C-alpha positions as CSV (number, residue, x, y, z in Angstrom):
1,X,122.9,128.2,91.8
2,X,123.2,124.5,91.8
3,X,123.3,123.9,95.6
4,X,120.2,124.1,97.7
5,X,122.0,126.2,100.4
6,X,122.8,128.8,97.7
7,X,119.2,128.8,96.6
8,X,117.9,129.3,100.1
9,X,120.4,131.9,101.0
10,X,119.4,133.9,97.9
11,X,115.7,133.9,99.1
12,X,116.7,135.2,102.5
13,X,117.6,138.6,100.9
14,X,114.5,138.9,98.6
15,X,112.0,141.6,99.1
16,X,108.8,142.5,97.2
17,X,107.1,145.8,96.5
18,X,103.5,146.2,97.6
19,X,102.3,145.8,94.1
20,X,104.3,142.6,93.5
21,X,103.0,141.1,96.8
22,X,99.4,141.9,95.7
23,X,100.0,140.3,92.2
24,X,101.6,137.2,93.6
25,X,98.9,136.8,96.2
26,X,96.2,137.1,93.5
27,X,97.8,134.4,91.4
28,X,98.3,132.1,94.5
29,X,94.6,132.5,95.3
30,X,93.6,131.6,91.8
31,X,95.9,128.5,91.8
32,X,94.4,127.4,95.1
33,X,90.9,127.0,93.7
34,X,91.7,125.4,90.4
35,X,90.7,121.8,89.8
36,X,93.6,119.4,90.2
37,X,94.2,117.5,86.9
38,X,93.3,113.8,86.6
39,X,96.4,111.7,86.5
40,X,96.6,108.9,83.9
41,X,99.0,106.2,85.0
42,X,100.9,104.3,82.3
43,X,102.6,101.0,83.1
44,X,105.7,100.7,81.1
45,X,107.7,97.7,80.0
46,X,110.3,96.4,82.3
47,X,113.0,96.8,79.7
48,X,111.8,100.3,78.6
49,X,113.4,103.3,80.0
50,X,111.0,106.2,80.0
51,X,110.3,109.5,81.4
52,X,110.9,111.9,84.0
53,X,108.6,113.9,86.2
54,X,107.7,117.4,85.8
55,X,105.4,119.5,87.8
56,X,103.9,122.9,88.4
57,X,103.7,126.6,87.6
58,X,106.0,129.7,87.6
59,X,104.8,132.9,89.2
60,X,104.4,135.3,86.3
61,X,104.7,138.5,88.3
62,X,107.9,137.3,90.0
63,X,109.4,136.2,86.7
64,X,108.6,139.6,85.1
65,X,110.5,141.2,88.0
66,X,113.5,138.9,87.4
67,X,112.9,137.0,90.6
68,X,113.2,133.2,90.5
69,X,110.2,131.3,91.8
70,X,110.6,129.6,95.2
71,X,111.0,125.8,94.8
72,X,108.0,125.1,97.0
73,X,105.8,127.2,94.7
74,X,107.0,125.2,91.7
75,X,106.1,121.9,93.3
76,X,103.1,122.8,95.5
77,X,100.4,122.5,92.8
78,X,101.0,118.8,92.6
79,X,102.5,117.9,96.0
80,X,100.7,120.2,98.4
81,X,101.4,123.6,99.9
82,X,101.0,123.3,103.6
83,X,103.7,124.6,105.9
84,X,105.0,121.0,106.6
85,X,104.9,120.0,102.9
86,X,106.7,123.2,101.9
87,X,109.5,122.5,104.5
88,X,110.0,119.0,103.1
89,X,110.1,120.3,99.5
90,X,112.6,123.0,100.3
91,X,114.8,120.4,102.1
92,X,114.9,117.7,99.5
93,X,114.1,119.4,96.2
94,X,116.5,121.1,93.8
95,X,116.1,124.0,91.3
96,X,117.4,123.6,87.8
97,X,116.8,126.4,85.2
98,X,118.2,124.7,82.1
99,X,116.3,125.4,78.8
100,X,116.3,125.4,75.0
101,X,114.4,127.6,72.5
102,X,113.0,126.7,69.1
103,X,110.4,128.3,66.9
104,X,109.6,131.0,69.4
105,X,109.0,128.5,72.3
106,X,111.2,127.9,75.3
107,X,111.1,124.7,77.3
108,X,112.8,124.9,80.7
109,X,113.5,122.3,83.4
110,X,112.5,124.1,86.6
111,X,112.9,121.7,89.5
112,X,113.4,118.1,90.6
113,X,112.5,116.2,93.7
114,X,112.9,112.5,94.3
115,X,114.2,109.6,96.4
116,X,116.2,106.4,95.7
117,X,113.7,104.9,93.3
118,X,111.5,107.8,92.3
119,X,112.0,111.1,90.5
120,X,109.7,114.0,89.8
121,X,110.6,117.0,87.7
122,X,109.0,120.3,86.5
123,X,109.2,121.7,83.0
124,X,107.6,125.0,81.9
125,X,106.7,125.4,78.2
126,X,106.5,129.1,77.3
127,X,105.8,131.2,74.1
128,X,108.5,133.9,74.1
129,X,106.4,136.7,72.6
130,X,103.8,136.4,75.4
131,X,100.9,135.3,73.1
132,X,98.7,132.4,74.1
133,X,100.7,129.1,73.9
134,X,97.8,126.9,72.8
135,X,95.3,127.5,70.0
136,X,91.8,128.6,70.9
137,X,89.7,125.8,72.0
138,X,92.6,123.6,73.0
139,X,93.1,122.8,76.7
140,X,95.7,120.9,78.6
141,X,93.4,117.9,78.7
142,X,93.6,117.7,74.9
143,X,97.4,117.4,74.9
144,X,99.2,114.1,74.3
145,X,102.3,113.4,76.4
146,X,103.2,110.0,75.1
147,X,105.9,110.9,72.6
148,X,106.7,114.4,73.8
149,X,109.8,113.9,75.9
150,X,112.6,111.4,76.1
151,X,114.7,111.6,79.2
152,X,116.2,108.4,80.8
153,X,116.8,108.1,84.5
154,X,117.2,104.4,85.0
155,X,116.5,100.8,83.9
156,X,112.9,99.7,83.8
157,X,110.0,101.3,85.6
158,X,106.6,102.9,85.2
159,X,105.4,106.4,85.2
160,X,102.7,109.0,84.5
161,X,102.7,112.3,82.6
162,X,100.2,115.1,82.3
163,X,100.0,118.9,81.6
164,X,99.0,121.6,84.0
165,X,97.6,124.9,82.7
166,X,97.4,127.2,85.7
167,X,96.1,130.2,83.8
168,X,94.2,129.1,80.6
169,X,94.9,131.3,77.6
170,X,98.2,132.6,78.8
171,X,101.7,132.1,77.3
172,X,102.7,129.0,79.3
173,X,101.8,125.6,80.5
174,X,103.6,123.1,82.7
175,X,104.4,119.4,82.0
176,X,104.3,116.9,84.8
177,X,105.8,113.4,84.8
178,X,106.7,110.9,87.5
179,X,109.1,108.0,87.0
180,X,109.5,105.1,89.4
181,X,112.5,102.8,88.7
182,X,113.1,99.2,89.8
183,X,116.7,100.1,90.4
184,X,118.2,103.2,92.0
185,X,117.6,106.4,90.0
186,X,120.8,107.6,88.2
187,X,121.6,111.1,89.5
188,X,124.0,113.1,87.5
189,X,124.0,114.7,84.0
190,X,121.0,113.8,81.8
191,X,119.7,115.0,78.4
192,X,116.1,116.0,77.8
193,X,114.8,116.0,74.3
194,X,111.4,117.2,73.1
195,X,109.9,117.1,69.5
196,X,106.5,118.5,68.6
197,X,103.5,118.6,70.9
198,X,100.3,117.0,69.7
199,X,96.7,117.5,70.5
200,X,93.9,114.9,70.1
201,X,90.9,116.0,68.0
202,X,87.8,114.3,69.5
203,X,85.8,115.0,66.4
204,X,88.2,113.9,63.8
205,X,89.5,111.1,66.0
206,X,93.1,111.9,65.1
207,X,96.0,113.9,66.5
208,X,97.5,117.1,65.1
209,X,100.5,119.3,66.2
210,X,99.9,122.4,68.3
211,X,103.6,123.2,68.8
212,X,106.3,122.3,66.2
213,X,110.0,122.3,67.0
214,X,112.8,120.4,68.6
215,X,114.3,121.1,72.0
216,X,117.4,119.5,73.6
217,X,119.4,120.4,76.6
218,X,121.5,118.9,79.3
219,X,121.4,119.4,83.1
220,X,122.4,117.8,86.4
221,X,120.0,115.8,88.4
222,X,120.7,116.2,92.2
223,X,118.3,116.0,95.2
224,X,118.3,114.9,98.8
225,X,117.1,111.3,99.3
226,X,115.0,111.6,102.5
227,X,113.9,107.9,102.5
228,X,114.1,105.6,105.5
229,X,114.6,101.8,105.6
230,X,112.0,99.6,107.3
231,X,112.4,95.9,108.2
232,X,113.9,93.2,106.0
233,X,113.4,89.5,106.4
234,X,109.8,89.5,107.7
235,X,107.5,86.9,106.2
236,X,103.8,86.4,105.5
237,X,101.7,84.0,103.5
238,X,98.6,84.4,101.3
239,X,97.0,82.8,98.2
240,X,99.1,79.7,98.9
241,X,102.4,81.6,98.5
242,X,105.1,82.5,101.1
243,X,106.5,86.0,100.9
244,X,109.7,87.4,102.4
245,X,110.2,91.2,102.5
246,X,113.7,92.1,101.5
247,X,113.6,95.9,101.5
248,X,111.2,98.7,102.1
249,X,112.2,102.3,101.3
250,X,109.7,105.0,102.5
251,X,110.1,108.7,101.8
252,X,107.8,111.8,102.0
253,X,107.4,111.3,98.2
254,X,106.9,107.5,97.7
255,X,107.2,104.0,98.8
256,X,109.0,101.0,97.3
257,X,108.6,97.4,98.6
258,X,111.0,94.6,97.4
259,X,110.2,91.0,98.2
260,X,110.8,87.3,97.3
261,X,108.3,84.5,96.8
262,X,109.3,80.9,97.4
263,X,107.8,79.7,94.2
264,X,108.3,80.8,90.5
265,X,105.6,82.8,88.8
266,X,104.4,80.9,85.7
267,X,103.7,83.0,82.6
268,X,102.0,81.8,79.5
269,X,103.6,81.9,76.1
270,X,101.0,84.3,74.7
271,X,102.2,87.0,72.2
272,X,102.3,90.6,73.2
273,X,98.9,92.3,73.3
274,X,95.9,91.4,75.5
275,X,96.9,90.0,78.8
276,X,95.8,86.3,79.0
277,X,93.5,85.4,81.9
278,X,96.0,83.0,83.4
279,X,98.7,85.7,83.4
280,X,96.3,88.1,85.1
281,X,95.7,85.6,87.9
282,X,99.4,85.1,88.4
283,X,100.1,88.8,88.5
284,X,97.3,89.2,91.1
285,X,98.7,86.4,93.3
286,X,102.3,87.4,93.1
287,X,101.9,91.2,93.3
288,X,98.6,93.0,93.0
289,X,96.9,91.3,96.0
290,X,99.7,92.3,98.4
291,X,98.1,94.9,100.7
292,X,100.1,98.1,101.3
293,X,98.5,100.4,103.9
294,X,100.1,103.6,105.3
295,X,98.5,104.8,108.6
296,X,99.0,108.5,109.5
297,X,99.1,109.8,113.0
298,X,95.8,111.5,112.6
299,X,94.2,108.1,112.0
300,X,93.9,108.4,108.2
301,X,94.7,105.1,106.4
302,X,96.1,105.4,102.8
303,X,95.5,102.3,100.7
304,X,98.5,102.0,98.4
305,X,97.7,98.4,97.3
306,X,97.1,99.4,93.7
307,X,100.6,100.2,92.7
308,X,103.0,99.7,89.8
309,X,105.8,97.2,89.9
310,X,107.6,94.3,88.3
311,X,108.0,90.5,88.7
312,X,111.1,88.5,87.7
313,X,111.1,84.7,87.6
314,X,114.2,82.9,88.8
315,X,114.9,79.3,89.5
316,X,112.4,78.2,92.0
317,X,111.5,81.7,93.2
318,X,110.1,85.1,92.1
319,X,111.6,88.6,92.8
320,X,109.0,91.3,93.1
321,X,109.0,95.1,93.4
322,X,105.9,97.1,94.2
323,X,105.8,100.9,94.7
324,X,103.9,104.1,94.3
325,X,104.5,107.9,94.3
326,X,102.1,109.7,96.6
327,X,99.5,112.2,95.4
328,X,101.0,114.7,97.9
329,X,104.1,115.1,100.0
330,X,103.6,113.3,103.4
331,X,106.2,114.4,106.0
332,X,107.7,111.3,107.8
333,X,106.8,112.8,111.1
334,X,103.1,112.5,110.1
335,X,103.3,108.8,109.5
336,X,102.4,106.2,112.2
337,X,102.9,102.8,110.6
338,X,103.1,100.8,107.4
339,X,101.5,97.5,106.8
340,X,102.7,95.1,104.0
341,X,100.7,91.9,103.7
342,X,99.9,91.2,107.4
343,X,103.2,92.7,108.7
344,X,103.0,96.1,110.4
345,X,106.1,98.3,110.7
346,X,106.0,101.3,113.2
347,X,107.5,104.5,111.7
348,X,109.6,106.7,113.9
349,X,112.5,105.9,116.3
350,X,112.5,102.3,115.2
351,X,113.1,103.1,111.5
352,X,116.6,103.2,110.0
353,X,117.8,105.7,107.5
């Protein structure tokens, strides 16, 4: 079932036994009280292509009964499970189901959600014989994601990756990654490759493998881009620089702001490694100090100023991109306005898709 309509039509005809309903409700209650894992953001090189995004947890009872897990359940542990959030997820997300098995362990791509510049995916890692996936004493927080997967979705960007263990000690965990690109994400067929999963030993101060094997499979990336376009051509000044906003793309999942500066960022000739103080100041002036504030209709203001991005020096000017994937899905109808620098954009009838 590659089309969302087919997926939704399938669920219209599902029914559960009383026992299955009780089991699913019990697992949902347990998931609702678990502590959300801390996200570790990793800024990637502009010329590196990294990662994908992978989220959440399969419902064990439904899987045992041969019933595929609803898309909103797969993504809710990371992006929220309210009625409004669930509706957005079901409208713009897409189920996948591709997998590979090696050494008694299956890795499956469960679901994807994204917009023009951001992509999030869900993988589940499962031991096929039902025994605990991780060794005793090893938790999801010990696992290292840095070299675990290799899936390219675009040129340049930044991302985060972490593991989710909904039921510690069971046969599966989930791997979550988020990728934000400086250019539109490439939808279409991609290849996911995984090789060995490592754990960091705090005592020995070294890593060791907890799962050995190689997994490789191909699948299609497809999802609905629900982003809207705000403004273009607006200007503001700060820190002695003049900025022109060239594009803002805002979706329930993320924000991306593109802009130009009327002077060229000056980088030092320092070698790779520690960021020189003069480069840090330039990065702050040309990017980090640009305020990005999202105001919701309930009065809540989300400060998105601390975001990833990139800067490219051209003759006499600088091209900048700044963006962030939200911690939770935010329906567009819940948004009131967006402020970039000192320019405020109303969100609603004045925005253009």
